[in-house]
Residue frames relative to the residue before (quaternion, step in Angstrom):
aa qw qx qy qz dx dy dz
M 1.0000 0.0000 0.0000 0.0000 0.00 0.00 0.00
K 0.6377 0.5296 -0.3355 0.4475 3.60 0.95 -0.85
R 0.6530 0.5175 -0.3182 0.4522 3.57 0.91 -0.88
A 0.6521 0.5145 -0.3144 0.4595 3.59 0.93 -0.86
L 0.6718 0.4837 -0.2998 0.4741 3.60 0.95 -0.84
L 0.6284 0.5267 -0.3356 0.4638 3.61 1.04 -0.72
I 0.6437 0.5069 -0.3201 0.4755 3.58 0.99 -0.81
E 0.6564 0.5161 -0.3068 0.4567 3.58 0.90 -0.94
A 0.7318 0.4099 -0.2203 0.4979 3.59 1.00 -0.86
R 0.3738 -0.7384 0.4696 0.3075 3.59 1.33 -0.05
A 0.5909 -0.6286 0.3290 0.3841 3.53 1.11 0.90
R 0.5573 0.5579 -0.4116 0.4569 3.56 0.98 0.94
C 0.5777 -0.5701 0.4600 0.3600 3.54 -1.20 0.60
R 0.5396 -0.6560 0.4357 0.2978 3.56 -1.03 0.82
I 0.5967 0.5796 -0.3673 0.4161 3.60 1.13 -0.55
R 0.4888 -0.6938 0.4547 0.2701 3.56 -0.68 1.16
G 0.8178 0.2397 -0.2033 0.4821 3.54 -0.94 0.97
C 0.5401 0.6134 -0.4139 0.4010 3.60 1.21 -0.15
D 0.0865 -0.8026 0.5894 0.0323 3.57 -0.85 0.94
A 0.1068 0.8406 -0.5186 0.1143 3.55 1.05 0.85
L 0.5556 -0.6082 0.4649 0.3244 3.52 -1.19 0.64
Y 0.6627 -0.5432 0.3493 0.3791 3.57 -1.13 0.73
H 0.7064 0.4816 -0.2887 0.4310 3.60 0.83 -0.93
W 0.5984 0.5409 -0.3719 0.4594 3.63 1.24 -0.01
L 0.5581 0.6555 -0.3793 0.3389 3.60 1.22 -0.40
Q 0.0683 -0.7857 0.6147 -0.0146 3.52 -1.09 0.89
V 0.4297 -0.6339 0.5655 0.3063 3.52 -1.28 0.43
D 0.0577 -0.8050 0.5901 -0.0224 3.55 -0.90 0.97
H 0.4360 -0.6456 0.5532 0.2951 3.55 -1.22 0.55
V 0.4426 -0.6597 0.5339 0.2896 3.61 -0.92 0.88
E 0.7236 0.2003 -0.1182 0.6498 3.57 0.91 -1.01
P 0.4814 -0.7174 0.4083 0.2945 3.62 -0.45 1.13
H 0.5507 -0.6168 0.4626 0.3199 3.52 -1.06 0.85
S 0.6421 0.5478 -0.3157 0.4336 3.58 1.04 -0.78
K 0.7188 0.3780 -0.2351 0.5341 3.58 1.26 -0.36
G 0.7090 -0.4886 0.2498 0.4428 3.56 1.19 0.56
G 0.4258 0.7086 -0.4665 0.3146 3.59 1.23 0.09
P 0.4178 -0.7296 0.4807 0.2492 3.58 -0.80 0.96
T 0.4172 -0.6352 0.5763 0.3005 3.52 -1.28 0.44
S 0.3313 0.7211 -0.5256 0.3067 3.54 -0.13 1.35
L 0.6518 -0.5027 0.3870 0.4156 3.57 -1.27 0.32
A 0.6608 0.5285 -0.3100 0.4337 3.57 0.96 -0.84
N 0.7470 0.3528 -0.2027 0.5257 3.59 1.14 -0.57
G 0.5852 0.5853 -0.3670 0.4246 3.57 1.23 0.33
Q 0.0144 0.7707 -0.6370 -0.0027 3.53 -1.27 0.48
I 0.4012 -0.6797 0.5553 0.2620 3.54 -1.30 0.32
L 0.0491 0.7680 -0.6357 0.0594 3.54 -0.87 1.05
C 0.4616 -0.6236 0.5319 0.3393 3.56 -1.19 0.45
D 0.6972 -0.4846 0.3253 0.4163 3.57 -1.22 0.40
P 0.6892 0.4687 -0.3211 0.4498 3.68 0.74 -0.86
D 0.6801 0.4751 -0.3042 0.4682 3.62 0.91 -0.81
N 0.6155 0.5306 -0.3456 0.4692 3.59 1.09 -0.65
K 0.6522 0.4941 -0.3160 0.4802 3.61 0.96 -0.79
W 0.6186 0.5381 -0.3344 0.4646 3.60 1.04 -0.79
K 0.6569 0.5082 -0.3063 0.4652 3.57 0.94 -0.91
R 0.6458 0.5171 -0.3247 0.4585 3.60 0.93 -0.83
D 0.6426 0.5286 -0.3227 0.4511 3.57 1.02 -0.80
L 0.6440 0.5226 -0.3193 0.4584 3.60 1.08 -0.70
V 0.6823 0.4990 -0.2753 0.4579 3.56 1.03 -0.89
A 0.6572 0.5616 -0.3094 0.3961 3.58 0.99 -0.86
């Protein structure tokens, strides 16, 4: 699933203008798993570590 999402995202963070290095990229749930979001391609996205942490801070 991670490989498919990386290919779809062209190995770039989903946040516009972000030029994070490849090794910072992570698979993330669009709808958080903790709130019932499924682990699926449709609910997945690629974010870099800093943007993923920023998103978690907004949700919390």
